[in-house]
C-alpha positions in Angstrom: 7.2 23.2 47.2 7.0 26.2 49.6 9.4 26.3 52.5 8.7 28.3 55.6 12.3 29.4 56.2 14.6 28.3 53.3 18.3 28.7 53.4 19.8 31.4 51.1 23.4 30.5 50.6 24.4 31.3 47.0 25.7 34.8 47.4 26.5 35.2 43.7 22.9 34.6 42.6 21.7 36.8 45.5 23.9 39.6 44.3 22.5 39.3 40.8 19.0 39.5 42.3 20.0 42.8 44.0 21.4 44.1 40.7 18.1 43.1 39.1 16.2 45.1 41.6 18.4 48.2 41.2 18.6 47.8 37.5 14.9 48.2 36.7 13.9 51.0 34.3 10.7 52.2 32.7 9.6 53.7 29.5 10.5 57.2 30.7 14.2 56.2 30.2 13.7 56.2 26.4 13.1 59.2 24.1 10.4 57.6 22.1 9.7 60.7 20.1 12.9 59.9 18.1 11.1 57.1 16.3 10.3 59.5 13.5 14.0 59.9 12.8 14.4 56.3 11.7 14.0 56.0 7.9 10.9 54.3 6.6 12.8 51.4 4.9 14.7 50.7 8.1 11.5 50.8 10.2 9.8 48.2 7.9 12.9 46.0 7.7 13.4 46.1 11.4 9.8 45.3 12.1 10.0 42.1 10.1 13.4 41.1 11.6 12.3 41.8 15.1 9.4 39.3 14.9 11.3 36.3 16.4 12.8 38.5 19.2 9.4 40.1 19.9 7.7 36.7 20.4 10.8 35.4 22.1 10.3 37.8 25.0 6.8 36.3 25.5 8.3 32.8 25.4 10.9 33.8 28.0 8.0 35.0 30.3 6.3 31.7 29.8 9.4 29.7 30.3 10.2 31.4 33.6 6.7 30.8 34.9 7.2 27.1 33.9 10.6 26.6 35.4 10.0 28.4 38.8 7.8 25.6 40.2 10.5 23.0 39.2 13.2 24.9 41.0 11.0 25.4 44.1 10.5 21.7 44.3 14.3 21.3 44.3 14.7 23.9 47.0 16.6 26.3 44.8 15.2 29.5 46.3 18.0 31.8 45.2 17.5 30.9 41.6 13.7 31.5 42.0 14.4 35.0 43.5 16.6 35.9 40.5 14.2 34.5 37.9 11.4 36.6 39.4 13.4 39.7 38.7 14.3 38.4 35.2 10.6 37.9 34.4 10.0 41.6 34.9 13.0 42.3 32.5 11.4 40.1 29.8 8.0 41.7 30.3 9.6 45.2 29.9 11.4 44.1 26.7 8.2 42.8 25.3 6.3 46.0 26.2 9.1 48.1 24.7 9.1 46.2 21.4 5.3 46.4 21.3 5.5 50.2 21.6 8.1 50.3 18.9 5.8 48.6 16.5 3.1 51.1 17.3 5.4 54.1 16.8 6.8 52.6 13.6 3.2 51.9 12.4 4.3 48.5 11.4 3.3 44.9 12.2 5.3 41.8 13.0 5.2 38.9 10.6 2.3 36.5 10.9 3.2 33.3 12.7 2.6 31.2 9.5 5.5 32.9 7.8 8.1 31.7 10.4 7.4 28.1 11.3 11.0 27.7 12.5 10.3 30.3 15.2 7.7 28.0 16.8 9.9 25.0 16.6 12.7 27.0 18.3 10.5 28.2 21.1 8.8 24.8 21.6 12.2 23.2 21.9 13.1 25.5 24.7 9.8 24.8 26.6 9.7 21.1 25.9 12.0 19.8 28.6 11.0 19.6 32.2 14.6 19.8 33.3 15.6 23.3 34.3 19.1 22.6 33.0 17.9 22.4 29.4 15.9 25.6 29.8 18.7 27.6 31.3 21.1 26.3 28.6 18.6 27.3 25.9 18.0 30.7 27.5 21.8 31.3 27.6 22.0 30.7 23.9 19.0 33.0 23.4 20.7 35.7 25.6 23.9 35.4 23.6 21.8 35.9 20.5 20.1 38.9 22.0 23.5 40.4 22.8 24.5 40.1 19.2 21.2 41.2 17.8 20.7 44.3 20.0 24.3 45.2 19.4 23.5 45.3 15.7 20.4 47.3 16.4 22.4 49.8 18.5 24.8 50.3 15.6 22.0 51.1 13.2 21.1 54.3 15.2 23.7 54.7 17.9 22.7 58.2 19.0 18.9 57.8 18.6 16.0 55.8 19.9 17.3 52.4 18.7 20.7 52.9 20.2 19.2 54.0 23.6 16.7 51.1 23.7 19.4 48.5 22.7 21.9 49.7 25.3 19.3 49.5 28.1 18.2 46.1 27.0 21.8 44.8 26.8 22.4 45.7 30.4 19.5 43.4 31.3 20.9 40.6 29.1 24.3 40.8 30.8 22.7 40.0 34.1 20.8 37.1 32.5 24.0 35.6 31.1 25.7 35.9 34.5 22.8 33.9 36.1 23.0 31.2 33.5 26.8 31.0 34.0 26.3 30.5 37.8 23.5 28.0 37.4 25.2 25.9 34.8 28.7 25.8 36.3 27.2 24.3 39.5 25.6 21.4 37.6 27.7 20.5 34.5 30.6 18.9 36.5 28.1 16.2 37.7 26.7 15.4 34.3 27.4 12.2 32.4 29.0 12.3 28.9 25.6 11.4 27.4 23.9 14.3 29.1 26.5 16.7 27.9 26.1 15.4 24.4 22.4 16.0 24.8 23.1 19.7 25.6 25.2 20.0 22.4 22.4 18.3 20.5 19.9 20.9 21.8 22.3 23.7 20.8 22.6 22.3 17.3 18.8 22.0 17.0 18.4 25.6 18.1 21.0 26.8 15.6 19.3 25.0 12.7 16.1 26.8 13.6 17.9 30.2 13.9 19.6 29.6 10.6 16.2 28.9 8.9 14.8 32.1 10.4 17.9 34.1 9.3 17.5 32.8 5.8 13.8 33.9 5.6 14.6 37.3 7.1 17.9 38.0 5.3 16.5 40.6 2.9 14.5 42.5 5.5 17.4 42.4 7.8 19.7 43.9 5.1 17.2 46.8 4.7 17.4 47.3 8.4 21.2 47.3 8.3 21.7 43.9 9.9 23.9 41.1 8.4 22.2 37.9 9.6 25.0 35.6 8.4 27.7 37.5 10.3 25.4 37.6 13.3 25.0 33.8 13.4 28.7 33.2 12.8 29.5 35.4 15.7 26.9 33.7 17.9 28.4 30.3 17.0 31.8 31.5 18.2 30.2 32.8 21.4 28.5 29.4 22.1 31.7 27.5 21.3 33.5 29.6 23.9 30.8 28.8 26.5 30.9 25.1 25.7 34.6 25.1 26.5 34.4 27.4 29.4 31.6 25.4 31.1 33.3 22.1 30.4 30.4 20.7 28.3 33.0 19.6 25.7 36.7 19.8 25.3 36.8 20.1 21.5 35.4 22.7 19.1 33.0 22.1 16.2 34.5 23.8 13.2 31.2 24.5 11.4 27.8 25.7 12.8 24.7 23.6 11.9 22.6 25.1 9.1 19.0 24.6 8.0 18.0 23.1 4.6 16.8 26.0 2.4 13.4 24.9 1.2 11.2 27.9 1.7 11.1 31.4 0.1 12.5 34.4 1.9 10.2 37.1 3.4 9.8 39.7 0.7 11.7 43.0 1.0 9.7 46.0 2.2 8.2 47.9 -0.6 
């Protein structure tokens, strides 16, 4: 697994690694004292809506730790270098959201209220093929771009806007890595393997749709439209499916979950 003097030939990934190094930032970059400017109802609604994202940052840390040994066995040292910087990004995002909960004096939802969240995260971690993980992470990063964009718009000149803008800079690098990683592998994939990637995407969307349905009321109180967010995410993934050559035709309608459970109650 460990090479004494590995070749480092992928300049695009190495440049992303350098950007990851220079793009690091700490808690002193955020004016945390502005948390009190966020209205109570927005704080409570956002605390509930953030739960999948908050735990998703932990899942990303775990996923990176899982996939790095697989890439080392394949001699993909450049990808390992970049993911090492990405793991610090995910750790920072988790720490920032943890601090936000403390400042808001709110708690995330208990795990039992969001079973789809665990199915979604387990689906990302299930495969031992780095391709599936990077594809799933790309969809998650596209979701993060949409979600943090909505959070930025809630409070553009305050704490939430500053935190969202900083996080979006990290997510842009992550998407660029996924782009490079996937474009190198997809041309060699069989039609069956490409269909499997689309099946993974559809499974993830059904889980996201279930989460969105449960959290719709809380998200509305926070100023986020979950239906529009997922519609936009579906268009994003369709563009990537075509751009990467996974499929040549578009799916006209995104997969949805069966509505069988009650929504999370609105904040009182």
